[in-house]
Each structure stands twice: as C-alpha cells, then as structure tokens.
Phi, psi and omega in degrees: 000338180289316174307311176296324175293325175295323174297320172297312183296327178291317183291322184289321181293315176299322186289317181293319175306298183300332176293315185290319179296320181292329179293312183296320176298319179299314183297316183293317180289331176286319187282320191256347171233296189298313180294315180299311188296318184296309184301318178299322169304312178304313187291308181305320184293333182266014177087006183273146169274122187246114179295153180302143190254129167258129188298144179072300191270345185058230173259022197290316187293314178305312176306308182294317179305304186296324181291317175300326177295317190290326184273004182283341176225152181277169177295320190192166182233130175093337174212188177223157167229163188256004182269082192238003186293330173283357176271324181265339176235061178296315181307314183299313184279338178277333186228335190251338184299134183312137166277175192291341184257007184234151182245005185231140169292161183277146172292139164228180190239132175245093197063226181272010184260133167288143187229139175235130170268118172272124178238002177255119188293335175288323179293314182295327177300321176302308182291320177270346183224295186312309177237041193299330183286346184274348185237132189245168175289137186301126194301306191300309182292326172313309180300317181303311188294320191291339175297333189258315196251353187066205180262093175244185175300344178279334189246343184262170188219177172058217186296325177296326174289318175306322178286317178298318181299317183293327180285327183277334187306315180309317185293336184250017178293144182307318183292331178275327175288329179302329184290341183272002184292336187282324177292326176295314189298323182300309176298318185294315176301324177295327176295304173310317178291329184284328172296317183295316174301319179295320184295324183288324188277331187246322182230048184301327179293309180271341181062028176237138186223132172272133172223147169276104186286349171282337173291311190289326174283330173298315181293315177297323175300317176299319173303314180296318176298312176300317180292317179283330187274313188256344181051247177295348175264032189302310188293320178295318175299321173296321175303322180284328180290318182294319178294315176302326177295316181296327187282315177302314178298322177294318184290315184304318180294332177261017187299317185297321183290321176302326183282332184261321183270111177306132168065025183293335184290345178272347184285136186273063176285162177302323184282323172302323186290322175301312180298326179293323182293313180297327181288316181294317184291321175298313175302315184292320181286319173299318177303316186293314180301309189296308189292326174299318184286313177297323176295316178303320180289316181300319176276010175069016177282346175216145181287332178212173180286352184122159184257013172270185178295319175301317180294328174292325172294317176300316172302314179297322179297320177294328174295334184271007182304323187293335187272354182077013180233115184227162176272151175266165177310322178295317176304316189290318179306315182293321183289328182288322178292327175289316183296328172303310179298301185307318187264002178256293182303318189293310178303312178310314179294313170313310178297316180302316174291326177300309173301323177301309189290321172292328182292322180285343186227083188292332178295323176287332179294314180292320179295322183290320174304311181296325173293323182286327180293315176296337179263354189299331181279348175275346186077139188291329179301310181285333190259000189305324184293337180263007175270077196285322175297311182301321171301313175305320175292317176301317185290317177293333171296312173306324180293306182283321181234064183294127178310323173254088193281347186218114182293161181307131181297146182228168169216159186286136178286133185309337183286352180236149183221163180280107183251177177290338184281339188294154179298160179304312186299319182290325172297329177293322176292308167065030185272121171291162178297158178092346176274128176283124186255119181250113176279100179266098183284337173300322178282327173305317183299350183240017180283109180301331182286334182270323195240344183101178183291344185263029186299330184268011181246146182274105187225080184298342184292346181296332182270014181306316183254022174100173182296320182300330179268345179288326181218177184273070181122136180298342184278005175279340185242110184232034181299333179247026182081195181205154173084197183289346180266013182299161187301130178286329188268011186300324177299319176303306188292329176287327174292318186293317176301313178299318178294323185284323183285315180306315185291318177299316175302321182297327187247350188213147158264154179211151175208158181287137166284161176295336185277352185301136184245113182282105190209080166298131183228150174263124176219067190084292170243167182284109184229158174289126189298321184246033179083185177225071183291131172231149168263118184249144177225129177297148190235134176240136184268117185275174185285347182268009181057034176246144182275132180223146179262157178298000000 
C-alpha cells in the first residue's frame, strides 16, 4: 500500500506540474500569438497597415538595432541644426511614417502589443480633448510608471483622476507659485556665484570657462524643487530626490523587460531588489515629513503646514474635507514623487536647449539680455510675465526641443466602440481597444500645414502674438500636453526657466565651443547625448552703461 500511495502521490505531482506547464503554455500562446493575430486581422479590416509580427518580441529587436545605429554618431560637430527626429525615432520614420497618400502611421509591435504613433494634431486633439474619456492610460505602461510615481495624477484615470486634480489645482495656482520665486532665486544665485568663482580660479586671464549646462541645470533644478517642495525639510527632500533618481534609472534600464515579460516586476532580480529598497526608503522619509507637519498643526505647534508646495498640498487637502474626498498620506507621497520627476528632468532639459539656441543665435541672446536689463529694477519675480522676448525664445525651444517628445501612451477603453453615433473624427480614427496609442508631439511641432515652411528653423518671432497665432490651432503645440490632462505644473516650470535665464543673461555671455556635438537623445526626456558644453564669460556693467567682458 505504501508503494501504491507513493505512486499515487507521484502521479498527482506529475499531473499538477503538467497542468501548470499547460496553463503557462496556454497563457503564452494566447498572449503572444492568438491575441496579436486576432488584433492584426481586425486592424487590417479597418484599413490600417500592420507590420509583420515576430512572436514575443514583436518589432522590438529591429527597433533597438536602428536606435543603437542612430545614436552611434552625432548629427554634426561645431554647430547645430534641428532636423533630429529621424535620430530619436529611426524605426518610425523607416517603417511607420504615413506615406503621401495615407493619413495613418503603420501599426508596429512592442512585444505582443500593437502600437500606433499619432502624428496628426487633429487626431491627437480627438484623443486628448474631444473624446478624452474614451482613452485610458495604457495598462502595461501604467504599471511601470506606478513603480516610480505610485498612484498619482500621472498614472490614475477616470473619476479618481478628476477628483485628485480638483484637490491639487489650488496648490499650483499662479499667485501661490509666484511666492516661491524668492526661494528659486536663492538656488539660482548660488549657482551663478559658483560659476564666477570657477572663472576666477581657473581662467582668470581669459575670463572664459567651459561648463556642461545639462549638469549645471540638473543640479539647480534639483535644488529648486527640494527647496520649493520641502522648504525647512530641504535636506530630507534632497535625500528623497537622490533616491528617486536611482529608482528611475533602475526602472528605465528594465523598461523593455516590463513590456515583454509578464510579472517581471515581481522577480527578485538584483535591480528589482534595489527598486524595492529605494521605494521603502522614499516612503519612510516622506511619511515622516508629512506626519510631523500634520502633527504640528493638530497640536497647535504651527499655524500652517508650511509655505512650500508640500504645505500647500496639505492645506488644499484639508480644504477638500467638506467634499468628502481627501488624499491619504500615500497619495501625497505619490504626488510629491511625481512632481520631483516632472519638474526636474523637464526643466533642466528645457534650459539646456534654450541656452544652446541662444548661443547659436547671439542676436536673440542680445535681445533677451536687453529686455532683462530693462526689467531688472522691477525684480524678475514681479516682471517675469513682461519678459516677452524670453518667453518667445522658451516657447520656440519647446517647439523645436520639447523635453517630453511623446505623451503618455493611451489605449481605447473597451467600454466604448465606434458606433454610428460617434463623431466624424472618431469614426475616422477607428482604433480598437488593445492598441497602444503614442502621441508624438515632437513630430506635430514640425507639421508644415500647422506651422509653415520654416518649421525646422529657430524663429521665436512666430510666438510674438502667443501660441494661438503661431500655428493654425492651439492643438498644434503640445509641449505641456493638451486638453484636461495638460501638465498641472507648466506655470511653475515656465517661472523657473525665466528666472534662471534672466539671472544668467544679466551676469554672463555664452557661446558654443567648436567641439560641440549636436546629438539629441531620448532618455526619459530629450537630452543632449554628449552633454551641453557652453563657454561662459562674466559680464560687468560699467558706469557708462555699456556691457563689457572680462
């Protein structure tokens, strides 16, 4: 009987193992073959061109090969031109870009998921604004983003997103952000003072110093965010920021694995273990800061939660108690983590490209400096809205070099279908659920039908009368997104960028070195692959009201 019992247990174990193997094979076949094949047939029946599908990997290997080849050489050396889109999206332009007789890009495959690049601003308007409720954030990408940002306005959807946005809007109001300008200027002046010290220490004879601007602006942006977000908890904020940077770096390196390998985020790989450690440390530090502030107010040890961004979020959250919807401590932690990334990488990138463009076009640098001098007695914080030339330069920079060249991927919700009652625009799109939709705003900013024949040229004067007059419709400009989901922090970003550039223009001239290699690269945001070296020279304002260089 013991032999029979052992045989039965062995048979049961074998049956369980075989059952599990069969289940895994069924899931793999369904996910990696049957579903892609079914979607491909549906897409072709709706008039889409669909690229051939390779099981499991899709077109990812060819995409990676072309991307590596494109990044292997810079566009040019010693000067710059602005036709770099084929460098950051080589696969799209080689295989998916709409032909002259087609209005849709070809469908390609990221792993087993069909993907569609939207390059027409009118289609993007339908997805992001006209029918935005019908398009939700793509689930796989949402999971990856939630590892970095938690459940924040960047990763949630629907009514939960709408409620969160209503609570947060007051904290980002223009009048309240303006009060943070003084804190921004403290960080900016520290950076510029450090530049002057370096010039005196290293190049006192020539008065010229080479600095990598992407590194300088990344550092000052981190300081600005830590000070404006956490105020008196500046040191703890810097620690959180550094951990967040490490977390983003680790997750970005595994982005393809998340897209292809099911449940990869749960595997105890070395990089996943690092992510879990950083997430715990970020959570513990942030939770302590928030609970200490709430405790101080509750015990009447403080009159308010603080005048920084965290304090304003806590105050706005308290004001929403009457509506019955409040943010938990975890929600507030997630929003701060999101604001760190959104306000850091993007602003540093914007500033680096703006200084490159002004260095390449010294006449615009001089015009911006003259405007800054005229306003210096009013104070940049009060006069920032009057810096029109500087704003034109920043808007043109955002058009040519948007930090976020591709908006968060979305997909059509299964709850909606293309019916006879749908709008003409919606019937034209005809995108089924399950397709990953990528809005390439970087391509839309080069649409000659929207912007004119000079789309590849640096022409800030196009924004002399605002965005609406610069192109044929506000939806042609999507540097901060478009529609209800547009960036909540765009006013903060523009204020910081203006204060940095205005302060810099008053104290320094700058030019590109002959060795500069122009090589835009996508790395989360659009960044210079080989850095952004600039030669800076301090300026002294003489008693005769003329600018002279050392």
